[in-house]
Backbone as numpy.savetxt, mean C-alpha at the origin, in Angstrom:
# Nx Ny Nz CAx CAy CAz Cx Cy Cz
-19.12 13.76 6.99 -18.94 13.32 5.63 -19.98 12.28 5.23
-20.49 11.51 6.21 -21.51 10.50 5.94 -22.78 10.83 6.70
-23.93 10.58 6.11 -25.20 10.76 6.79 -25.34 9.67 7.86
-26.31 9.79 8.74 -26.54 8.76 9.75 -26.81 7.40 9.11
-27.61 7.41 8.04 -27.92 6.16 7.34 -26.67 5.53 6.72
-25.82 6.38 6.13 -24.58 5.88 5.54 -23.64 5.35 6.62
-23.56 6.05 7.75 -22.72 5.58 8.85 -23.17 4.21 9.34
-24.49 4.02 9.43 -25.02 2.73 9.88 -24.69 1.61 8.91
-24.47 1.93 7.65 -24.16 0.91 6.63 -22.68 0.50 6.65
-21.84 1.23 7.36 -20.42 0.89 7.43 -20.25 -0.26 8.42
-19.79 -1.39 7.92 -19.67 -2.61 8.73 -18.42 -2.58 9.60
-18.53 -3.22 10.75 -17.35 -3.50 11.57 -16.76 -4.80 11.04
-15.48 -4.78 10.73 -14.81 -5.93 10.12 -13.76 -6.46 11.09
-13.74 -7.77 11.27 -12.69 -8.39 12.08 -11.48 -8.62 11.20
-10.35 -8.09 11.62 -9.13 -8.15 10.81 -8.08 -9.00 11.50
-7.61 -10.01 10.80 -6.44 -10.76 11.26 -5.23 -9.98 10.77
-4.43 -9.55 11.66 -3.27 -8.74 11.30 -2.04 -9.62 11.22
-1.88 -10.19 10.03 -0.77 -11.11 9.78 0.56 -10.38 9.87
1.59 -11.14 10.19 2.94 -10.58 10.14 3.37 -10.40 8.70
4.55 -9.87 8.50 5.05 -9.70 7.14 5.29 -11.09 6.54
4.89 -11.33 5.29 4.99 -12.67 4.72 6.41 -13.18 4.52
7.42 -12.31 4.55 8.78 -12.77 4.31 9.74 -12.44 5.43
9.41 -11.51 6.28 10.28 -11.14 7.40 9.59 -11.57 8.68
10.33 -11.98 9.65 9.78 -12.50 10.90 9.36 -11.36 11.82
8.28 -10.67 11.42 7.74 -9.57 12.22 6.26 -9.86 12.45
5.87 -9.95 13.72 4.48 -10.25 14.09 3.56 -9.11 13.71
2.35 -9.45 13.26 1.39 -8.43 12.85 0.51 -7.90 13.96
0.48 -8.57 15.09 -0.32 -8.07 16.20 -1.63 -8.80 16.37
-2.46 -8.26 17.22 -3.73 -8.88 17.59 -4.78 -8.74 16.51
-5.80 -9.59 16.59 -7.00 -9.44 15.78 -7.71 -8.18 16.27
-8.20 -7.38 15.34 -8.91 -6.15 15.70 -10.26 -6.11 15.01
-11.16 -5.32 15.53 -12.45 -5.05 14.89 -12.49 -3.58 14.54
-12.62 -3.27 13.26 -12.52 -1.90 12.80 -13.58 -1.57 11.75
-13.96 -0.31 11.71 -14.85 0.19 10.66 -14.04 0.82 9.53
-12.90 1.39 9.87 -12.01 2.00 8.89 -10.65 1.34 9.07
-10.05 0.89 7.98 -8.79 0.16 8.09 -7.97 0.35 6.82
-6.78 -0.22 6.83 -5.90 -0.22 5.67 -5.82 -1.64 5.11
-5.55 -1.76 3.83 -5.32 -3.07 3.24 -4.04 -3.68 3.82
-3.94 -4.99 3.79 -2.72 -5.72 4.15 -2.09 -6.25 2.87
-0.81 -6.60 2.92 -0.17 -7.14 1.72 -0.91 -8.35 1.16
-1.44 -9.20 2.05 -2.17 -10.38 1.58 -3.37 -10.01 0.72
-3.96 -8.85 0.97 -5.13 -8.42 0.21 -4.82 -8.18 -1.26
-3.58 -7.92 -1.59 -3.23 -7.64 -2.98 -3.29 -8.91 -3.84
-3.06 -10.06 -3.22 -3.24 -11.31 -3.95 -4.73 -11.58 -4.14
-5.51 -11.36 -3.10 -6.95 -11.62 -3.14 -7.68 -10.70 -4.11
-7.43 -9.40 -4.00 -8.22 -8.42 -4.75 -7.60 -7.97 -6.08
-6.28 -8.07 -6.20 -5.62 -7.52 -7.38 -4.84 -8.57 -8.17
-4.88 -9.84 -7.72 -4.22 -10.94 -8.43 -2.72 -10.71 -8.60
-2.08 -10.17 -7.55 -0.63 -10.00 -7.57 -0.06 -11.05 -6.61
0.57 -12.12 -7.14 0.98 -13.25 -6.32 1.95 -12.89 -5.19
1.71 -13.48 -4.02 2.58 -13.27 -2.87 4.00 -13.71 -3.16
4.19 -14.72 -3.97 5.52 -15.25 -4.22 6.43 -14.23 -4.87
5.87 -13.21 -5.49 6.70 -12.21 -6.17 7.20 -11.13 -5.24
6.63 -11.02 -4.06 6.88 -9.83 -3.26 8.16 -9.83 -2.45
8.72 -10.98 -2.13 9.92 -10.96 -1.30 11.05 -10.26 -2.05
11.31 -10.71 -3.22 12.28 -10.05 -4.09 11.93 -10.44 -5.51
11.10 -9.65 -6.17 10.59 -10.04 -7.48 11.66 -10.23 -8.54
12.78 -9.55 -8.40 13.84 -9.70 -9.40 14.56 -11.03 -9.20
14.76 -11.43 -7.93 15.47 -12.67 -7.65 14.68 -13.90 -8.08
13.36 -13.80 -8.23 12.58 -14.94 -8.69 12.88 -15.26 -10.15
13.50 -14.30 -10.85 13.82 -14.50 -12.26 12.68 -14.14 -13.20
11.53 -13.74 -12.61 10.38 -13.40 -13.45 10.44 -11.98 -14.00
11.31 -11.14 -13.41 11.41 -9.74 -13.82 12.87 -9.36 -13.95
13.15 -8.47 -14.90 14.53 -8.07 -15.12 15.02 -7.10 -14.06
14.12 -6.26 -13.53 14.49 -5.31 -12.50 13.22 -4.83 -11.80
13.37 -3.96 -10.81 12.18 -3.52 -10.04 11.23 -2.70 -10.89
11.71 -2.00 -11.91 10.82 -1.23 -12.78 9.93 -2.19 -13.58
10.50 -3.31 -14.02 9.73 -4.33 -14.72 8.62 -4.88 -13.80
8.96 -5.12 -12.53 7.97 -5.59 -11.55 6.90 -4.53 -11.29
7.32 -3.28 -11.13 6.36 -2.19 -10.90 5.39 -2.09 -12.08
5.90 -2.21 -13.29 5.04 -2.16 -14.47 4.04 -3.30 -14.45
4.48 -4.48 -14.04 3.57 -5.64 -13.91 2.43 -5.31 -12.93
2.78 -4.77 -11.74 1.76 -4.41 -10.75 0.82 -3.34 -11.30
1.38 -2.34 -11.95 0.58 -1.25 -12.52 -0.37 -1.77 -13.60
0.13 -2.66 -14.44 -0.71 -3.23 -15.50 -1.87 -4.03 -14.90
-1.63 -4.71 -13.78 -2.69 -5.48 -13.13 -3.78 -4.56 -12.59
-3.35 -3.44 -11.98 -4.32 -2.53 -11.39 -3.71 -1.13 -11.32
-3.95 -0.29 -12.34 -3.33 1.04 -12.38 -3.63 1.90 -11.16
-4.74 1.63 -10.46 -5.09 2.41 -9.28 -4.12 2.25 -8.12
-3.17 1.31 -8.23 -2.16 1.16 -7.18 -1.23 2.38 -7.14
-1.06 3.04 -8.27 -0.26 4.27 -8.31 -1.19 5.41 -7.90
-1.03 5.91 -6.68 -1.99 6.83 -6.07 -1.60 8.29 -6.25
-2.57 9.08 -6.67 -2.38 10.53 -6.78 -2.79 11.19 -5.47
-1.94 12.03 -4.91 -2.33 12.70 -3.65 -3.38 13.77 -3.89
-4.21 14.00 -2.89 -5.18 15.09 -2.98 -4.45 16.41 -2.76
-5.11 17.51 -3.11 -4.50 18.82 -2.87 -4.30 19.05 -1.38
-5.24 18.58 -0.55 -5.08 18.73 0.91 -3.83 18.00 1.39
-3.57 16.80 0.85 -2.37 16.07 1.24 -1.11 16.82 0.79
-1.13 17.37 -0.40 0.01 18.15 -0.88 0.22 19.38 -0.01
-0.87 20.05 0.35 -0.78 21.22 1.23 -0.20 20.87 2.60
-0.37 19.62 3.02 0.16 19.15 4.30 1.48 18.43 4.14
2.16 18.69 3.04 3.53 18.29 2.71 3.75 16.81 2.48
2.75 16.10 1.97 2.98 14.71 1.58 4.01 14.68 0.45
4.82 13.64 0.41 5.78 13.48 -0.67 5.06 12.91 -1.90
5.44 13.38 -3.06 5.00 12.77 -4.31 6.09 12.96 -5.34
6.11 12.05 -6.31 7.16 12.05 -7.32 6.99 13.25 -8.25
8.06 14.03 -8.38 8.04 15.14 -9.33 8.86 14.75 -10.55
8.68 15.46 -11.62 9.40 15.10 -12.84 10.91 15.19 -12.63
11.37 16.10 -11.78 12.82 16.22 -11.57 13.37 15.06 -10.75
12.52 14.43 -9.93 12.97 13.28 -9.14 12.81 11.97 -9.88
12.10 11.99 -10.97 11.64 10.77 -11.61 12.65 9.99 -12.41
13.92 10.35 -12.36 14.92 9.62 -13.14 14.91 8.14 -12.75
14.68 7.29 -13.72 14.67 5.86 -13.48 13.31 5.30 -13.14
12.35 6.16 -12.84 11.00 5.69 -12.53 10.15 5.67 -13.81
9.15 4.80 -13.86 8.26 4.83 -15.02 7.52 6.16 -15.09
7.18 6.60 -16.29 6.50 7.89 -16.46 5.21 8.00 -15.66
4.47 6.88 -15.54 3.20 6.96 -14.82 3.37 7.27 -13.33
4.58 7.14 -12.77 4.83 7.40 -11.35 4.90 8.91 -11.04
5.12 9.73 -12.06 5.21 11.17 -11.86 3.86 11.68 -11.33
3.90 12.43 -10.24 2.69 12.96 -9.63 2.02 12.00 -8.67
2.59 10.82 -8.46 2.01 9.82 -7.58 2.75 9.79 -6.24
2.11 9.19 -5.24 2.68 9.12 -3.90 2.72 7.69 -3.39
3.56 7.43 -2.39 3.58 6.15 -1.70 2.41 6.14 -0.71
1.91 4.94 -0.36 0.80 4.87 0.60 0.90 3.63 1.48
0.47 3.82 2.74 0.58 2.79 3.77 -0.32 1.59 3.53
0.14 0.42 3.97 -0.70 -0.75 4.19 -0.50 -1.16 5.66
-1.35 -2.04 6.18 -1.28 -2.34 7.62 -0.28 -3.43 7.98
0.34 -4.07 7.00 1.35 -5.10 7.25 2.61 -4.46 7.83
3.17 -5.07 8.89 4.41 -4.49 9.44 5.55 -4.53 8.44
6.52 -3.68 8.66 7.69 -3.63 7.79 8.75 -4.63 8.21
9.92 -4.51 7.63 10.95 -5.53 7.82 11.80 -5.35 9.05
11.77 -4.22 9.71 12.64 -4.00 10.86 11.99 -4.52 12.13
10.88 -3.94 12.49 10.11 -4.32 13.67 8.79 -3.60 13.58
8.04 -3.55 14.68 6.72 -2.92 14.63 6.79 -1.40 14.52
7.98 -0.82 14.47 8.07 0.62 14.24 8.13 0.94 12.75
8.14 -0.08 11.92 8.10 0.10 10.47 6.84 -0.55 9.92
6.30 0.04 8.86 5.13 -0.54 8.20 5.40 -0.60 6.70
4.72 -1.51 6.06 4.86 -1.67 4.61 4.05 -0.60 3.89
4.40 -0.36 2.65 3.71 0.64 1.83 3.77 0.22 0.38
2.94 0.88 -0.42 2.96 0.70 -1.87 3.69 1.91 -2.45
4.68 1.67 -3.27 5.43 2.76 -3.88 4.60 3.53 -4.90
5.02 4.75 -5.18 4.38 5.58 -6.20 4.37 4.89 -7.56
5.31 3.99 -7.78 5.40 3.28 -9.05 4.53 2.02 -9.08
3.76 1.80 -8.01 2.77 0.71 -7.89 3.36 -0.63 -7.51
4.66 -0.72 -7.20 5.17 -2.03 -6.81 4.71 -2.36 -5.39
4.24 -3.58 -5.24 3.59 -4.04 -4.01 4.57 -4.80 -3.13
4.66 -4.36 -1.88 5.35 -5.15 -0.88 6.83 -4.91 -0.74
7.40 -3.98 -1.47 8.84 -3.77 -1.36 9.18 -2.53 -0.54
8.22 -1.67 -0.26 8.48 -0.43 0.47 8.24 -0.62 1.97
9.05 0.04 2.78 8.90 0.04 4.23 9.31 1.40 4.75
8.53 1.92 5.70 8.84 3.22 6.27 8.64 3.18 7.78
9.38 4.03 8.47 9.14 4.24 9.89 7.72 4.77 10.05
6.96 4.26 11.02 5.56 4.64 11.15 5.37 6.10 11.52
6.44 6.79 11.93 6.31 8.22 12.22 6.50 9.08 10.98
6.78 8.46 9.84 6.99 9.20 8.59 5.65 9.75 8.09
5.50 11.05 8.15 4.22 11.66 7.74 4.20 12.10 6.28
5.15 11.62 5.51 5.19 11.96 4.09 4.53 10.88 3.22
4.06 9.80 3.86 3.45 8.67 3.16 1.94 8.84 3.18
1.28 8.54 2.07 -0.17 8.70 1.96 -0.96 7.59 2.64
-2.25 7.82 2.77 -3.16 6.86 3.38 -4.35 6.67 2.44
-4.73 5.40 2.25 -5.92 5.07 1.44 -6.83 4.20 2.31
-7.65 4.83 3.11 -8.50 4.06 4.03 -9.54 3.23 3.30
-9.95 2.13 3.96 -10.92 1.19 3.40 -12.10 1.10 4.36
-13.31 1.04 3.80 -14.50 0.74 4.58 -15.24 -0.37 3.85
-15.99 -1.15 4.61 -16.86 -2.18 4.03 -18.29 -1.73 4.26
-19.05 -1.65 3.19 -20.43 -1.16 3.27 -21.38 -2.34 3.16
-22.31 -2.42 4.12 -23.37 -3.42 4.06 -24.58 -2.80 3.41
-25.11 -3.46 2.40 -26.30 -2.91 1.73 -27.32 -4.00 1.53
């Protein structure tokens, strides 16, 4: 997929794998990777979605319900609501259909959940994810769940 020159431009990045910001689950060792997933902390850095909202955004009193919070995240960065590729659909990834969408914002239809590298709330067998409705930090899945999408990240040196 990448030429030799393009491969050489992909940087190795040292990643501090923080634990979950609200649940007492360790994130693991520092790693050096060329391809990786975002962590929940990255959403504050890159998308201006405050960490303080993620534990329970409704309980902070800033949002009336989770749909209100999801809309806030979506408004900040619509790309958080991820559309699966046809290859992912062919390999049975889950995505929101109009018949399942009762209670979800309209923009979530046709979108999928996707992994981040932050551990989930149970233990290291769970990982956090971004919901199809774009809400950050409230989803957790067993790491063997193959219905969740992946949005890999690379850092390019130029």
